[in-house]
C-alpha positions in Angstrom: -39.6 -42.7 -28.9 -40.8 -39.3 -29.9 -38.5 -36.6 -31.3 -38.8 -34.7 -28.0 -37.7 -37.8 -26.0 -34.8 -38.4 -28.3 -33.5 -34.9 -27.5 -32.8 -35.8 -23.9 -30.8 -39.0 -24.0 -29.0 -39.0 -20.7 -31.0 -38.9 -17.5 -30.2 -35.8 -15.3 -31.5 -35.2 -11.9 -34.4 -32.7 -11.6 -36.1 -31.5 -8.4 -39.6 -30.4 -8.0 -40.3 -28.6 -4.7 -43.8 -28.2 -3.5 -46.8 -29.9 -2.0 -47.4 -33.3 -3.4 -50.5 -32.9 -5.4 -51.9 -33.5 -8.9 -50.0 -30.5 -10.3 -46.6 -31.7 -9.1 -47.4 -35.2 -10.2 -48.3 -34.0 -13.7 -45.1 -32.0 -14.0 -43.0 -34.9 -12.7 -44.5 -37.2 -15.3 -43.9 -34.7 -18.1 -40.2 -34.2 -17.2 -39.7 -37.9 -16.6 -41.1 -38.6 -20.1 -38.5 -36.2 -21.5 -35.7 -38.4 -20.1 -35.1 -36.8 -16.7 -34.8 -38.4 -13.3 -37.4 -36.5 -11.3 -37.5 -36.2 -7.5 -40.5 -34.5 -5.9 -39.8 -33.0 -2.5 -42.6 -31.7 -0.3 -40.9 -29.8 2.6 -37.8 -27.8 3.4 -36.1 -30.3 5.7 -36.3 -33.1 3.1 -34.7 -30.7 0.6 -31.8 -29.9 3.0 -31.1 -33.6 3.5 -31.1 -34.1 -0.3 -28.5 -31.4 -0.9 -26.4 -32.7 2.0 -26.0 -35.9 0.1 -24.1 -33.8 -2.4 -26.0 -35.4 -5.3 -25.5 -33.4 -8.5 -28.7 -31.6 -9.6 -29.2 -29.8 -12.9 -32.6 -28.2 -12.4 -34.8 -27.2 -9.5 -38.4 -26.1 -10.0 -40.1 -24.6 -6.9 -43.9 -24.1 -6.9 -44.7 -20.4 -6.4 -47.1 -21.4 -3.6 -44.2 -23.1 -1.6 -43.8 -21.0 1.6 -40.0 -21.2 1.9 -38.9 -19.6 -1.4 -35.9 -17.7 0.0 -34.5 -20.7 1.8 -34.8 -22.8 -1.3 -33.1 -20.1 -3.4 -30.2 -20.0 -0.8 -29.8 -23.8 -1.0 -29.8 -23.7 -4.8 -27.2 -20.9 -5.0 -24.9 -22.8 -2.6 -25.3 -25.9 -4.9 -24.1 -23.8 -7.9 -27.5 -23.2 -9.4 -27.2 -19.4 -9.8 -29.5 -18.7 -12.8 -33.1 -17.9 -11.9 -35.9 -18.6 -14.3 -39.6 -18.1 -14.2 -41.5 -21.1 -15.6 -45.1 -21.4 -16.5 -46.1 -25.1 -16.8 -48.8 -26.0 -19.3 -50.2 -29.5 -19.1 -51.4 -29.3 -22.7 -47.9 -28.9 -24.0 -46.6 -31.7 -21.8 -49.4 -34.1 -22.8 -48.7 -33.7 -26.5 -44.9 -34.2 -26.0 -45.3 -37.2 -23.7 -47.9 -39.0 -25.7 -50.4 -38.9 -22.8 -54.0 -38.3 -23.6 -55.8 -35.0 -23.5 -58.5 -36.3 -21.2 -56.9 -34.5 -18.2 -58.1 -30.9 -17.6 -55.6 -28.2 -18.7 -53.5 -26.8 -15.9 -51.1 -23.8 -15.8 -48.8 -23.7 -12.8 -46.1 -21.1 -12.1 -42.6 -22.2 -10.8 -39.5 -20.3 -9.8 -36.6 -22.4 -11.2 -32.9 -22.6 -10.6 -30.2 -24.0 -12.9 -26.5 -23.4 -13.6 -24.6 -22.0 -16.6 -23.5 -25.5 -17.6 -27.0 -27.0 -17.4 -28.9 -23.9 -18.6 -29.4 -25.1 -22.2 -30.7 -28.5 -21.0 -33.1 -26.9 -18.4 -34.5 -24.4 -20.9 -35.2 -27.2 -23.4 -37.1 -29.1 -20.7 -39.2 -26.1 -19.9 -39.8 -25.2 -23.6 -41.3 -28.7 -24.1 -43.6 -28.2 -21.1 -44.6 -24.6 -21.3 -43.0 -21.1 -21.4 -40.1 -19.6 -19.4 -38.4 -16.2 -18.8 -35.0 -15.6 -17.3 -35.0 -13.4 -14.2 -32.4 -10.8 -13.8 -30.5 -11.5 -10.5 -30.4 -9.0 -7.6 -26.9 -8.0 -8.7 -28.2 -6.8 -12.1 -28.3 -3.0 -12.6 -31.6 -1.4 -11.6 -32.3 -0.3 -15.1 -32.1 -3.9 -16.3 -34.8 -5.0 -13.9 -37.1 -2.0 -14.1 -36.4 -0.6 -17.5 -40.1 -0.1 -18.5 -41.0 1.5 -15.2 -38.0 3.9 -15.2 -38.8 5.0 -18.8 -42.2 6.1 -17.7 -41.2 8.4 -14.8 -41.0 12.2 -15.5 -37.6 12.8 -13.8 -34.3 11.9 -15.4 -32.6 8.7 -14.2 -29.0 7.9 -15.2 -26.8 5.0 -14.2 -23.0 5.7 -14.0 -20.1 3.4 -13.4 -17.0 4.1 -11.2 -15.4 6.3 -13.9 -18.7 8.3 -14.5 -19.4 6.6 -17.8 -23.1 6.5 -18.6 -24.3 2.9 -18.5 -28.0 3.7 -19.1 -30.3 6.7 -19.1 -34.1 6.8 -19.2 -36.2 8.7 -21.8 -36.8 11.7 -19.5 -33.0 12.3 -19.0 -32.4 12.0 -22.7 -35.1 14.6 -23.3 -33.6 16.8 -20.7 -30.2 16.9 -22.3 -31.6 16.8 -25.8 -29.5 13.8 -26.9 -30.5 10.2 -27.5 -27.3 8.2 -27.7 -25.7 8.5 -24.3 -24.4 5.1 -23.3 -20.6 5.0 -23.0 -20.2 8.8 -22.7 -18.7 10.5 -19.7 -21.3 12.4 -17.6 -19.0 15.5 -17.5 -19.5 15.9 -21.2 -23.1 17.0 -20.5 -22.2 19.5 -17.8 -21.2 23.2 -18.4 -17.4 23.5 -18.2 -17.9 26.1 -15.4 -19.4 23.5 -13.1 -16.9 20.6 -13.7 -15.1 21.5 -10.5 -18.4 21.1 -8.6 -19.0 17.8 -10.3 -15.6 16.6 -9.4 -16.2 17.6 -5.8 -19.4 15.6 -5.6 -17.6 12.6 -7.0 -15.1 12.8 -4.0 -18.1 12.8 -1.7 -19.9 9.9 -3.4 -16.7 7.7 -3.2 -16.8 8.3 0.5 -20.4 7.4 0.9 -21.6 11.0 1.4 -24.9 11.8 -0.3 -25.7 15.5 -1.0 -27.9 16.9 -3.8 -26.2 19.5 -6.0 -27.0 21.8 -8.9 -25.1 22.2 -12.2 -25.8 23.8 -15.6 -26.2 21.6 -18.7 -23.8 22.2 -21.5 -26.5 21.9 -24.2 -28.7 24.9 -23.2 -27.4 26.2 -19.9 -30.5 25.1 -17.9 -30.0 24.5 -14.2 -30.7 20.9 -13.0 -30.6 19.4 -9.5 -28.9 16.0 -9.2 -29.4 13.6 -6.4 -27.0 10.7 -6.7 -26.8 7.5 -4.7 -23.5 5.7 -4.6 -23.0 1.9 -5.1 -20.3 -0.2 -3.4 -19.3 -3.8 -3.8 -19.0 -6.3 -0.9 -15.4 -5.2 -0.3 -16.4 -1.5 0.0 -15.1 -0.4 -3.3 -17.0 2.3 -5.2 -18.7 0.9 -8.3 -20.7 3.8 -9.5 -24.0 5.7 -8.8 -27.6 6.1 -9.8 -28.6 9.7 -10.2 -32.0 11.3 -10.2 -32.0 14.5 -12.3 -34.7 17.2 -12.2 -35.0 20.7 -13.6 -34.4 23.5 -11.0 -36.7 26.0 -12.6 -36.6 29.6 -11.4 -33.5 29.2 -9.2 -31.8 32.6 -8.7 -28.2 32.9 -9.6 -27.1 33.6 -6.1 -28.9 30.5 -4.8 -27.3 28.4 -7.5 -23.8 29.7 -6.7 -24.3 29.2 -3.0 -25.5 25.6 -3.5 -22.6 24.8 -5.8 -20.0 26.4 -3.4 -21.5 24.6 -0.4 -20.9 21.2 -2.1 -17.4 22.2 -3.0 -16.6 23.4 0.5 -17.9 20.1 2.0 -15.8 18.1 -0.4 -12.7 20.3 0.3 -13.1 19.7 4.0 -13.2 16.0 3.4 -10.1 16.0 1.3 -8.2 18.2 3.7 -9.1 16.0 6.7 -7.1 13.2 5.0 -4.0 15.3 3.9 -1.1 15.8 6.3 1.7 16.8 4.0 2.1 20.6 3.6 2.6 20.5 -0.2 -0.4 18.1 -0.6 -2.7 20.5 1.4 -1.5 23.5 -0.6 -2.2 21.6 -3.9 -5.7 20.7 -2.8 -6.5 24.3 -1.7 -5.1 26.0 -4.8 -6.6 23.5 -7.2 -10.0 23.9 -5.7 -9.8 27.7 -5.7 -8.6 28.1 -9.2 -11.1 25.7 -10.8 -14.1 27.0 -8.8 -13.4 30.7 -9.3 -11.8 30.7 -12.7 -8.7 32.6 -11.6 -5.7 32.9 -14.0 -3.3 31.7 -11.3 -3.2 31.5 -7.5 -1.0 30.5 -4.6 -0.4 30.6 -0.9 2.0 32.6 1.2 2.9 31.0 4.5 4.9 32.7 7.3 8.2 31.0 7.5 7.7 29.1 4.2 8.2 31.9 1.7 6.1 32.4 -1.4 4.3 29.3 -2.7 2.9 29.4 -6.2 1.1 26.1 -6.8 -1.3 26.9 -9.7 0.4 29.0 -12.3 -0.7 27.0 -15.3 0.4 29.6 -18.0 3.6 30.7 -16.1 2.3 34.2 -15.8 4.3 34.9 -12.6 7.5 36.8 -13.5 10.0 37.7 -10.8 8.7 41.3 -10.9 5.1 40.2 -10.6 6.0 37.8 -7.9 7.5 40.6 -5.9 4.4 42.7 -6.5 2.1 39.9 -5.2 4.4 39.3 -2.2 4.2 43.0 -1.3 0.5 43.1 -1.7 0.0 40.1 0.6 2.2 41.8 3.2 -0.1 44.8 3.2 -3.1 42.6 4.1 -2.4 43.2 7.8 -5.4 42.3 10.0 -7.9 42.5 7.1 -9.9 39.3 6.2 -9.8 40.1 2.5 -8.2 42.7 0.2 -9.2 43.2 -3.5 -8.0 45.3 -6.4 -10.2 45.3 -9.5 -10.2 49.0 -10.5 -6.7 49.1 -11.9 -7.0 52.6 -13.3 -8.0 54.4 -10.0 -6.8 52.1 -7.1 -3.9 53.9 -5.4 -2.3 50.6 -4.3 1.2 50.3 -6.0 0.3 46.8 -7.1 -2.5 48.0 -9.5 -0.2 49.4 -12.2 2.0 46.3 -12.2 -1.0 44.0 -12.5 -2.4 46.1 -15.4 0.9 46.0 -17.3 0.9 42.2 -17.0 -2.4 42.1 -18.9 -4.5 41.0 -15.8 -7.7 42.5 -14.4 -7.2 42.3 -10.7 -5.9 40.6 -7.5 -7.5 39.2 -4.4 -5.8 38.2 -1.1 -7.6 36.4 1.8 -6.1 35.8 5.3 -5.3 32.4 6.6 -6.0 32.3 10.3 -6.1 29.8 13.1 -8.0 31.4 16.0 -6.4 34.8 16.3 -3.1 33.7 14.8 -2.3 34.9 11.3 -0.3 32.2 9.5 -0.4 33.5 5.9 -2.8 34.1 3.0 -4.3 32.8 -0.2 -3.9 35.1 -3.2 -5.2 34.9 -6.8 -4.8 36.9 -10.0 -7.7 37.3 -12.4 -7.9 38.0 -16.1 -11.7 38.3 -16.0 -13.8 40.7 -14.0 -16.3 37.9 -13.2 -13.6 36.1 -11.3 -13.5 38.9 -8.8 -17.3 38.8 -8.1 -18.8 39.1 -4.6 -19.7 35.4 -4.8 -16.2 34.3 -5.5 -14.8 36.6 -2.8 -17.2 35.1 -0.3 -16.2 31.6 -1.4 -12.5 32.4 -1.0 -13.0 33.6 2.5 -14.8 30.3 3.4 -11.9 28.4 1.9 -9.5 30.5 3.9 -11.2 29.4 7.1 -10.8 25.7 6.3 -7.3 26.1 4.8 -5.8 27.9 7.8 -6.5 25.0 10.2 -5.5 22.4 7.6 -2.2 24.1 6.9 -1.5 24.5 10.6 -2.1 20.8 11.2 0.1 19.9 8.3 2.9 22.2 9.5 2.7 20.6 13.0 2.9 17.1 11.4 5.9 18.3 9.3 7.7 19.5 12.5 7.0 16.3 14.4 8.4 14.2 11.5 11.5 16.4 11.3 12.0 16.0 15.1 11.6 12.2 14.7 14.1 12.2 11.8 16.6 14.2 13.9 16.1 11.8 16.8 16.8 8.8 14.5 19.9 10.5 13.2 21.1 11.1 16.7 20.6 7.5 17.7 22.4 6.4 14.5 25.5 8.6 15.2 25.6 7.8 18.9 25.3 4.0 18.4 27.9 4.0 15.6 30.3 5.9 17.8 29.8 3.9 20.9 30.3 0.6 19.1 33.3 1.9 17.1 31.4 1.5 13.9 30.3 -2.1 14.4 26.6 -1.3 14.7 25.1 0.6 11.8 21.6 1.9 12.7 19.9 2.6 9.3 16.6 3.2 7.6 14.8 0.5 5.6 15.8 1.7 2.2 19.5 2.0 3.3 19.5 -1.5 4.6 17.9 -2.8 1.4 20.4 -0.9 -0.7 23.3 -2.4 1.3 21.9 -5.9 1.1 21.7 -5.6 -2.7 25.5 -5.2 -2.8 26.2 -8.3 -0.7 26.7 -10.9 -3.5 24.6 -13.8 -4.6 22.0 -15.3 -2.4 22.8 -19.0 -1.5 20.0 -20.0 0.8 16.9 -18.9 2.6 14.8 -20.2 5.5 11.4 -19.4 6.9 11.4 -18.8 10.6 8.0 -19.6 12.1 8.6 -21.6 15.3 11.4 -22.5 17.7 12.1 -25.8 15.8 13.4 -23.6 12.9 16.2 -22.2 15.1 18.4 -25.3 15.0 17.8 -25.5 11.2 19.1 -21.9 10.9 22.3 -22.9 12.6 22.8 -26.0 10.5 22.2 -24.0 7.3 24.6 -21.3 8.2 27.3 -23.8 9.3 27.0 -25.8 6.0 27.3 -22.8 3.8 30.3 -21.3 5.7 32.0 -24.7 5.8 31.6 -25.1 2.0 33.3 -21.7 1.5 36.2 -22.6 3.8 35.6 -20.3 6.7 37.9 -21.0 9.7 36.2 -23.0 12.5 36.4 -20.1 15.0 34.7 -17.7 12.6 32.1 -20.3 11.7 31.3 -20.9 15.4 31.0 -17.2 16.1 28.5 -16.6 13.2 26.4 -19.7 14.1 26.1 -18.4 17.6 25.0 -14.9 16.4 22.5 -16.5 13.9 21.1 -18.6 16.7 20.5 -15.5 18.9 18.9 -13.5 16.1 16.7 -16.4 14.9 15.5 -17.0 18.4 14.3 -13.4 18.7 12.6 -13.5 15.3 10.5 -16.5 16.4 10.0 -15.1 19.9 8.9 -11.6 19.0 8.0 -11.3 15.3 7.1 -14.5 13.6 6.8 -15.3 10.8 10.2 -14.2 9.8 12.9 -15.1 7.2 16.7 -15.7 7.1 18.7 -15.3 4.0 22.4 -16.0 3.4 24.7 -14.4 0.8 28.4 -15.0 0.3 31.0 -13.1 -1.6 34.8 -13.1 -1.7 35.3 -11.0 1.4 32.9 -12.8 3.7 29.4 -13.9 4.6 26.2 -11.8 5.1 23.2 -13.1 6.9 19.9 -11.2 6.9 17.1 -11.8 9.3 13.7 -10.1 9.1 10.6 -10.2 11.3 7.2 -8.6 11.4 7.1 -7.8 15.1 6.4 -4.3 16.7 10.1 -3.3 16.6 12.2 -1.9 19.4 11.0 1.4 20.8 13.5 4.2 20.5 13.3 4.8 24.2 14.5 1.3 24.8 17.0 1.1 21.9 20.2 2.3 23.7 19.7 -0.1 26.6 18.6 -3.0 24.4 21.7 -2.6 22.3 24.4 -1.6 24.8 23.3 -3.0 28.2 24.0 -6.8 28.5 21.1 -8.8 29.9 18.6 -5.9 29.5 15.1 -7.1 28.9 11.6 -5.7 29.4 9.5 -8.8 29.4 6.8 -8.5 26.8 8.6 -5.5 25.2 10.8 -6.7 22.4 14.5 -6.5 23.1 17.4 -8.8 22.3 18.7 -9.2 25.9 22.2 -10.7 25.5 21.7 -11.1 21.8 23.1 -7.7 20.7 26.0 -8.0 23.1 26.9 -11.4 21.5 26.5 -10.1 18.0 28.5 -7.0 18.5 31.3 -9.1 20.2 31.5 -11.8 17.5 30.4 -10.2 14.2 32.5 -7.7 12.3 29.5 -5.5 11.6 25.8 -5.5 12.4 23.2 -3.5 10.4 20.0 -2.7 12.3 16.7 -1.4 11.1 13.7 -1.3 13.4 10.2 0.3 13.2 6.6 -0.6 13.8 6.9 -2.7 10.6 9.4 -5.0 12.2 13.1 -5.5 12.8 15.7 -6.4 10.2 19.4 -7.3 10.8 22.3 -8.0 8.6 25.2 -9.9 10.3 28.5 -9.7 8.5 31.7 -11.7 9.0 34.8 -11.8 6.9 37.1 -14.9 6.6 39.6 -13.4 9.0 38.9 -11.4 12.2 38.8 -7.6 11.4 41.4 -5.2 12.8 39.8 -2.6 15.1 41.3 0.2 13.0 39.8 -1.2 9.8 36.4 -1.3 11.5 36.7 2.4 12.4 37.6 3.3 8.9 34.6 1.3 7.6 32.4 3.2 10.0 33.5 6.5 8.6 32.8 5.4 5.1 29.3 4.3 6.0 28.7 7.6 7.8 29.6 9.5 4.7 
């Protein structure tokens, strides 16, 4: 046995896929001489049957002339052979290793091969003995890994960024553009002029949402203007994984055009962020953060009618009470104007000019926030540089004001609706507590969880998925209460209540859960479901009206009547997330006066 043969002691299954001819026969003989069990398969159906037999295969070689390359690759990947290799079979090499004569003519045949990580070493040794091989980068490999030589020859810059904007790779043209060679691992923002970081951040918001829009920035190294056209990447779950950007010089671009292009990107990104913000403070923060970073103001804020003065971006705490009063008065004098600016502090007759000059600032700008014809407030900004009060910045601020007015009006309306909902819930809580003499406590989720945390040690729990679990919930409750010496009458009442509640969990909101806690003063049983909850419009009838039911609409029918009659106290939380109950019962039946006192304590 030759040295090559001794290297492959155990026979491993190898497939050769291709038309049965002299080339395949030669390769099969060569691999067989190296100690492999070789199977030659001539068509796709035969290959499918082979894989269906679930026979372990270490290596598959597919002749490049085989017409069903993609199908074979798919079958190989499903079998766990996820490493692709290009193999050039050389009959001369195989003849010398297998001790066969050299009377056969020399043949070189190309194969696309598949192997696994576990068998990779074995497969590569086989191919090395028969010819030459190259590993192929899979489709999931970065573009620059597969086309490195090509990308290094193009004249425009190409840079590959990960999800955190770290540079993974850059071609030679990009390195020449920024005048630096070692870029891998650095953040892309390090190469951009600090004045354009806000624009860069705005673009990243767009890319993460799948929006592609070319933009221009200045490079930090020499200030030259470049246009960047980035394409985002996402994984199979839709998560942003980075981008590949094409970078080219924007020679001869006028400053006005550059600023307009930069501002357009920012406004588009601002609109996207505002469309997803419904909290007033969140909307204000987005607006002022964008305005300050893009226009290089010292500080800025928003004044809303009915909300008082809002100062959201006062990084250096420049707004003293006196200066705040000056700003408020200046905003009030805006009237019907779209914008009002003071930048000539020596000669402007407005009373705000002297106060702003004494504060060491260079000017103030105020832009109206309008929705249709309704004036709802204004955006204001203080500047310590004349450039911050430029015509371009003022135009940008007016554009922001148009978007901001509508976004703030929507946020205010949402805030009012939420307040109305909260007031309605408080009304139901007070009314239901009063009508049940404190036996029913209608509460929010965090209140219910907080109360449950004080109910002693948990002794048992039970999943409620089907009606067969209801009898088990009764037996579990009965066993625990008996072990703690509850009177038979109390035990019967609680078991009846648990049965009613568990039935509704299974009926309206499975899967659910029941948990039992016991402490010195009594037993506490909590039941949770994931149903649609009880609509507020139906809540008073569902709780107070015996026998009330709305068919498919979740209600407890007689359940609540039974619980309120037999339990000492019932905690209820219901929403679109589901319904939760805590049933409480002491060892002895509670006195009505004690229940009323307990209700008053809860209400506090």
